C-alpha positions in Angstrom: 139.6 67.9 86.5 140.0 70.3 89.4 138.1 69.2 92.5 135.9 71.7 94.4 137.2 71.3 98.0 134.0 72.6 99.6 131.8 70.3 97.5 134.1 67.4 98.2 134.1 67.9 101.9 130.3 68.2 101.9 129.9 64.9 100.0 132.4 63.2 102.2 130.8 64.1 105.5 127.3 63.4 104.1 128.4 59.9 103.2 130.2 59.4 106.6 127.1 60.5 108.5 124.9 58.3 106.4 127.3 55.4 107.1 127.3 56.1 110.8 123.5 56.1 110.8 123.1 52.9 108.8 125.9 50.9 110.3 125.7 52.2 113.9 122.0 51.9 114.4 121.4 49.8 117.5 124.9 50.0 118.9 124.8 49.1 122.6 121.3 47.6 122.4 122.3 43.9 122.1 124.8 41.4 123.3 126.9 39.1 121.1 124.9 36.7 118.9 126.1 33.4 117.6 127.8 32.0 115.7 131.1 33.9 116.0 130.4 37.0 118.0 130.2 35.4 121.5 133.4 33.5 120.8 135.5 36.7 120.2 133.8 38.7 122.9 134.4 35.9 125.4 138.1 35.7 124.5 138.4 39.5 124.8 136.6 39.5 128.2 138.8 36.8 129.5 141.9 38.7 128.3 140.6 41.7 130.3 139.9 39.7 133.4 143.1 37.6 133.4 145.6 40.2 132.0 146.8 37.4 129.6 146.6 39.0 126.1 149.3 37.2 124.2 147.6 33.7 124.2 143.8 34.0 124.0 141.7 31.5 126.0 138.1 30.3 125.5 137.1 29.0 128.9 140.0 26.8 130.1 141.4 26.1 126.6 143.6 28.2 124.3 141.7 29.6 121.3 143.8 28.8 118.2 141.4 29.5 115.3 142.4 33.1 114.7 145.2 35.5 115.6 144.4 37.8 118.5 144.4 41.3 117.0 140.6 41.6 116.6 140.1 40.6 120.2 142.8 43.2 121.2 140.7 45.8 119.4 137.6 44.8 121.3 139.5 44.9 124.6 140.8 48.4 123.7 137.3 49.5 123.0 136.1 48.1 126.4 139.0 50.0 128.1 137.6 53.2 126.6 133.8 52.7 127.1 133.6 50.0 129.9 130.7 48.4 128.1 130.9 45.1 126.3 127.7 45.8 124.5 129.5 48.7 122.8 133.0 47.3 122.7 132.3 44.1 120.9 130.7 45.8 117.9 132.8 49.0 117.7 135.8 47.6 115.8 133.5 46.5 112.9 131.7 49.8 112.9 134.9 51.9 112.8 136.6 49.6 110.3 133.6 49.7 107.9 133.3 53.5 108.0 137.1 53.7 107.5 136.8 51.4 104.4 134.1 53.7 102.9 136.3 56.7 103.6 139.3 55.2 101.8 137.3 54.1 98.8 135.7 57.6 98.5 139.0 59.4 98.7 140.8 57.1 96.3 137.8 57.3 93.9 137.8 61.1 93.8 141.5 61.2 93.2 141.4 58.6 90.4 138.1 59.7 88.8 135.8 62.4 90.0 133.8 63.6 93.0 130.6 62.4 91.4 132.0 58.9 90.5 133.4 58.5 94.0 130.0 59.5 95.5 128.0 56.9 93.6 130.5 54.1 94.0 130.8 54.6 97.8 127.0 55.0 98.2 126.3 51.7 96.4 129.1 50.0 98.4 127.5 51.2 101.6 124.2 49.6 100.7 125.6 46.3 99.3 123.8 43.7 101.4 126.8 41.6 102.3 128.9 44.7 103.2 126.2 46.2 105.4 125.3 43.0 107.0 128.9 42.1 107.9 129.6 45.7 109.1 126.8 45.3 111.7 128.3 42.1 113.1 131.2 41.6 115.4 133.2 39.3 113.2 136.8 39.6 112.1 136.0 40.2 108.4 135.0 43.9 108.5 138.3 44.7 110.2 140.2 42.6 107.8 138.5 44.4 104.9 139.7 47.7 106.3 143.3 46.6 106.7 143.3 45.1 103.1 141.6 48.3 101.7 144.1 50.5 103.6 147.0 48.4 102.2 145.5 48.6 98.7 145.1 52.4 99.2 148.8 52.7 100.0 149.9 50.6 97.1 147.6 52.4 94.6 148.6 55.8 95.8 152.1 54.8 94.9 151.5 52.8 91.7 148.9 55.1 90.1 149.2 58.5 91.8 152.8 58.4 92.9 155.6 58.0 93.2 154.8 57.9 96.9 157.2 55.6 98.7 155.7 56.4 102.1 152.3 55.1 100.9 154.0 52.1 99.4 155.5 51.2 102.8 152.1 51.8 104.5 150.7 49.3 102.0 153.2 46.7 103.2 152.8 47.5 106.8 149.0 47.0 106.8 149.3 43.9 104.8 151.3 42.5 107.7 148.7 43.8 110.2 146.1 42.0 108.1 148.1 38.7 108.6 147.9 39.0 112.4 144.1 39.7 112.1 143.4 36.8 109.8 146.0 34.8 108.0 144.9 35.8 104.5 145.6 39.5 105.2 148.6 39.3 102.9 146.4 39.2 99.7 146.8 42.9 99.1 150.5 42.3 98.0 149.2 40.4 95.0 148.4 43.8 93.4 152.1 43.9 92.4 151.6 41.0 89.9 149.1 42.9 87.7 151.3 46.0 88.2 154.3 44.2 86.7 152.2 43.1 83.8 150.9 46.6 83.2 154.4 48.0 83.4 155.7 45.5 80.9 152.8 46.2 78.5 153.1 50.0 78.9 149.6 50.6 80.2 148.3 54.2 80.7 147.7 55.7 84.1 150.7 54.3 85.9 152.8 56.7 87.9 156.3 57.4 86.6 158.7 55.7 89.0 162.2 57.2 89.4 165.3 55.1 89.6 166.1 53.3 92.9 164.9 49.8 92.5 166.2 48.8 95.9 163.3 50.6 97.5 160.8 48.2 96.1 162.3 45.5 98.4 161.4 47.6 101.5 157.9 46.2 101.4 159.2 43.0 102.8 160.5 44.4 106.2 157.4 46.6 106.3 155.2 43.5 106.2 157.3 41.5 108.5 157.5 44.2 111.2 154.0 43.7 112.7 154.1 40.0 112.1 157.4 39.5 114.0 156.3 41.9 116.7 153.5 39.4 117.5 155.2 36.1 116.4 158.5 36.4 118.4 156.9 36.8 121.8 154.4 34.1 120.9 157.1 31.7 119.8 159.0 32.3 123.1 155.8 31.8 125.2 154.8 28.5 123.4 157.7 26.7 121.9 160.0 28.1 124.5 157.9 26.5 127.2 157.5 22.8 128.2 153.7 23.1 128.3 152.2 20.7 125.7 148.9 22.6 125.7 150.7 25.8 124.6 152.8 24.0 122.0 149.6 22.4 120.6 148.0 25.9 120.5 150.9 27.3 118.5 151.0 24.3 116.1 147.2 24.6 115.5 147.3 28.4 115.0 150.4 28.6 112.8 150.0 25.4 110.7 146.5 23.8 110.8 144.6 27.1 110.6 146.7 28.4 107.7 148.4 25.9 105.5 146.1 22.9 106.2 142.9 25.1 106.0 144.0 26.3 102.5 145.3 23.0 101.1 143.2 20.4 102.9 140.1 22.0 104.4 138.0 20.0 106.7 134.7 22.0 106.5 132.7 24.5 104.4 133.3 22.5 101.3 131.8 24.3 98.3 132.0 24.0 94.5 134.4 26.2 92.5 131.6 28.5 91.3 130.3 29.1 94.9 131.5 32.8 94.9 129.4 33.6 91.9 126.4 33.1 94.1 127.9 35.2 96.9 128.2 38.1 94.4 124.4 38.0 94.0 124.3 39.6 97.5 126.3 42.6 96.2 123.0 44.4 95.4 122.7 47.2 94.4 126.3 47.5 93.0 126.0 44.4 90.9 122.8 45.7 89.1 125.1 48.0 87.2 127.5 45.3 86.1 125.7 44.3 82.8 126.9 47.8 81.6 130.0 48.2 83.7 131.6 45.0 82.4 131.5 46.1 78.8 132.9 49.4 80.0 135.8 47.6 81.7 136.5 45.7 78.5 136.5 48.8 76.3 138.8 50.8 78.6 141.2 47.9 79.1 141.4 46.9 75.4 141.3 50.4 73.8 142.9 52.5 76.5 144.9 50.1 78.6 143.7 52.0 81.6 145.7 50.9 84.7 143.4 52.8 87.0 140.8 50.2 86.2 143.1 47.4 85.4 145.0 47.2 88.7 142.1 47.1 91.2 140.0 44.9 88.9 142.8 42.4 88.1 143.7 42.2 91.8 140.0 41.5 92.8 139.6 38.9 90.1 142.9 37.3 91.1 141.8 37.0 94.7 138.4 35.5 93.8 140.2 33.0 91.6 142.7 32.1 94.3 140.0 31.4 96.9 138.0 29.5 94.3 140.8 27.0 94.0 140.4 25.8 97.6 137.6 23.4 98.3 136.9 25.2 101.6 134.9 28.4 101.0 132.9 30.8 103.1 131.0 33.8 101.8 133.2 36.3 103.7 136.4 35.1 102.0 135.9 37.4 99.0 134.5 40.4 100.9 137.8 42.2 100.8 137.5 42.4 97.0 134.2 44.3 97.1 135.7 47.7 97.7 138.0 47.3 94.8 135.2 46.1 92.5 133.3 49.3 93.6 136.4 51.4 92.8 136.8 49.9 89.4 133.1 50.5 88.6 133.2 54.2 89.5 134.1 55.8 86.1 130.9 54.3 84.6 128.5 54.9 87.5 128.0 58.6 87.0 126.3 57.9 83.7 124.7 54.5 84.6 122.8 55.9 87.6 120.7 57.9 85.0 120.2 54.9 82.8 116.7 53.4 82.6 117.5 49.7 82.8 119.5 49.5 86.1 117.0 51.8 87.8 114.1 49.7 86.7 115.9 46.6 88.1 116.5 48.4 91.4 112.9 49.5 91.5 111.5 46.0 91.0 113.7 44.5 93.6 112.8 47.3 96.1 109.1 46.6 95.5 109.5 42.9 95.8 111.4 43.1 99.0 109.1 45.6 100.6 105.9 43.9 99.6 107.2 40.5 100.8 108.1 41.9 104.2 104.8 43.8 104.5 102.5 40.9 103.4 104.6 38.3 105.4 104.4 40.3 108.6 100.7 41.0 108.2 99.9 37.4 107.3 101.6 36.3 110.5 99.5 38.7 112.6 96.1 38.4 110.9 96.3 35.3 108.8 96.3 31.6 109.3 97.5 30.8 112.8 99.4 27.7 111.6 101.7 29.9 109.4 102.7 32.1 112.4 103.2 29.1 114.7 105.4 27.4 112.1 107.6 30.5 111.6 107.9 31.1 115.4 108.9 27.5 116.0 111.4 27.6 113.2 113.1 30.8 114.5 112.6 30.3 118.3 110.4 33.4 118.6 108.1 34.2 121.5 104.7 32.7 120.5 102.8 35.1 122.8 104.0 38.3 121.0 103.4 39.6 117.5 106.0 42.4 117.8 108.4 40.7 115.5 105.8 40.5 112.8 104.7 44.1 113.3 108.4 45.0 113.0 108.7 43.3 109.6 105.4 44.9 108.5 106.5 48.4 109.4 109.9 47.9 107.7 108.2 46.6 104.6 105.7 49.5 104.6 108.4 52.2 105.0 110.5 50.5 102.3 107.5 50.5 100.0 107.0 54.2 100.5 110.6 54.8 99.8 110.5 52.8 96.6 107.4 54.6 95.4 108.9 58.0 96.3 112.0 57.2 94.2 109.9 55.8 91.3 111.5 53.7 88.5 113.4 56.8 87.3 115.5 56.6 90.4 115.2 52.9 91.2 118.7 52.5 92.6 118.0 55.2 95.1 114.7 53.6 95.8 116.4 50.3 96.5 118.7 52.0 99.0 115.6 53.6 100.6 113.9 50.1 100.8 116.9 48.6 102.5 117.2 51.5 105.0 114.4 50.3 107.4 116.0 46.8 107.4 119.3 48.2 108.7 117.8 50.9 111.0 114.8 48.9 112.5 115.1 45.2 111.9 118.8 45.0 112.5 118.9 48.1 114.6 116.9 50.1 117.1 113.8 48.0 117.2 114.9 44.5 116.4 118.0 44.3 118.5 116.3 44.8 121.9 113.4 42.6 120.8 115.5 39.6 119.7 118.4 40.0 122.1 117.2 37.8 124.9 116.7 34.7 122.8 119.6 35.2 120.3 122.3 36.0 122.9 121.3 33.4 125.5 120.8 36.2 128.0 117.2 35.1 128.8 118.0 31.4 129.3 121.1 32.1 131.5 119.1 34.6 133.7 116.4 32.0 134.1 118.9 29.3 134.9 120.2 31.5 137.8 116.7 32.2 139.0 115.9 28.5 139.1 119.2 27.4 140.7 119.4 30.1 143.3 122.1 32.6 144.1 124.4 30.3 146.0 124.2 27.3 143.7 127.2 26.5 141.4 125.9 25.9 137.9 127.9 23.4 135.8 127.9 24.0 132.1 127.9 20.8 130.0 128.1 20.9 126.3 128.2 24.7 126.5 128.4 27.3 123.8 130.5 30.5 124.1 127.4 32.6 124.6 126.5 30.5 127.7 129.8 31.2 129.4 129.7 34.8 128.3 126.2 35.4 129.7 126.5 33.2 132.8 125.2 34.6 136.0 126.9 33.9 139.4 129.2 31.0 140.2 129.8 28.4 137.5 131.8 25.3 136.7 132.9 24.3 133.3 134.7 21.4 131.6 137.0 21.9 128.6 135.3 23.4 125.5 137.1 21.1 123.1 136.3 18.0 125.2 133.7 15.9 123.3 130.3 16.6 124.8 129.6 12.9 125.7 133.1 12.7 127.4 132.1 15.6 129.7 129.0 13.8 131.0 130.8 11.4 133.4 132.7 14.1 135.2 129.8 16.4 135.1 127.3 14.0 136.6 129.8 12.9 139.2 130.3 16.5 140.1 126.6 17.1 140.3 126.3 14.3 142.9 129.2 15.6 145.0 127.0 18.3 146.5 123.4 17.9 145.6 122.3 20.9 147.5 124.7 23.4 145.9 125.4 22.0 142.4 123.1 22.1 139.4 123.9 21.1 135.8 123.0 23.2 132.7 122.9 21.0 129.6 121.3 20.5 126.2 118.3 18.4 125.5 120.4 15.8 123.6 122.7 15.3 126.6 119.7 14.4 128.9 118.7 11.4 126.8 120.2 8.5 128.9 120.8 10.0 132.3 118.3 12.8 133.1 114.6 12.6 133.7 113.3 15.4 131.6 109.9 15.4 133.4 111.6 16.3 136.7 114.4 18.5 135.3 113.6 22.2 134.7 113.2 23.1 131.0 114.7 26.6 130.7 113.9 27.3 127.1 115.6 27.6 123.7 118.7 29.4 122.6 120.8 28.9 119.5 118.2 26.5 118.1 118.8 24.2 121.1 116.6 23.4 124.1 118.3 23.7 127.5 117.6 22.1 130.9 118.7 22.6 134.4 119.2 19.3 136.3 119.7 18.5 139.9 121.2 15.3 141.3 117.7 14.1 142.1 116.9 14.3 138.4 119.5 11.7 137.5 118.5 8.2 136.4 119.9 5.3 138.5 121.1 3.4 135.5 123.0 6.3 133.9 125.8 4.9 131.6 128.0 7.9 132.0 128.1 7.5 135.8 128.9 3.8 135.4 131.8 4.5 133.1 133.1 7.2 135.4 133.0 4.8 138.3 134.9 2.2 136.3 137.5 4.7 135.3 138.1 5.6 139.0 
């Protein structure tokens, strides 16, 4: 079918503007929020300040959990905009918009403009996709690299031959590796391709002779990996520094091989990812009808345009399910390919009664829950509001959060009623829109930023301590160091909290007039008089105190052990 270029461009830019509105709302209005955002932003900030970009540091310790590419992207964004509030979120925003653009373009080439429109729209509003796109974690960037790699492979395998796109697929698989170790998963698409080729499936591109070119994917993948790995190898194993060698061992072996074969946290059952897929609303509301469509097209037509992206996505889900260690973001890179494989059925399904009714009911339930929950906190039983505020560390003197939820629920309800059951999928998107624009956007970000980012507690710590006092951070989190005001003193991040206490309390007594200690409530138990120390408030579901030397108890065990060690 011949595509109308004008209509295609209009649809494309409409989708991109909608994506920018939804995913970019609130950009620049908040600081990094735990758990992962402050960690990456802190590493990038220290790279900028130190000029050391090859080996990332978190405080005084190397940060071995992830390769540094994502932090490099944040650093590059800061170099352009000179604002960490913009820079830390911008890579996720650009990567997610890029993912949507790739899915739309590949969908219109494989199927039709209308199919690509609906598949991309439902992908944009999938709850997990949108939520992750509005966070500064590595995964949205990884999803983009994997989708771009899959785009290159599928352009060659289904729409080719296009050897240039094939090499691009290999190149960005390698870039995915230095973003997060699992970035190589896109290469697995060659397995279902070999099967489809052997079985003579329809829709595969005719490939000319020249089998040697297939092997070029290996150097294409290795090029970015070696460009990072060889300097790293020289800087770590080529040195005599045990800290740097330990960093390399941790990064290259523990965080890859051991994490996959013998994980030490996030242990989940094999069926865990089925529950994760429940957050793929509204796309998954069409699957009761899409799945039979997949079966018919694969069994009767042997359609490789569905078979390759679908088989790859299922293969990746199965592969991650084999490991005991699982997180919900592990299968996020498969979501764009599930959306792509769903496209040929969506143009008809969006007019079908059943999925629209499902979308309408969910939109009503979500909107009414937000509206009633918010109003109940404002006007209802005070105990309910107090309990919710204590649970979420909200300001007990302000009802603004509850008004925010009520307004979002009210707008969502109007959107659902406007769409009516006949257009329930659109109504669900309309009900989700105020959540992304207001709650996690222009209104909610400034409202919650002080408590969520630790900005408020660190500003208060500096006000209490005074401008010239050095604040020691004991048992600190990344957001504390990132938001610290004025001169500070830290002890190693990976040092066990209790092991920090002896040196920290001894340091506090060295200069009682100019030293103060910032520490959590649980670390005050044996050595700090909480009645005399200053309670700063809560951040990260933890209560924080500022202690002076005069607040220390005389029989502090940590001080006794420190004296014995000396």
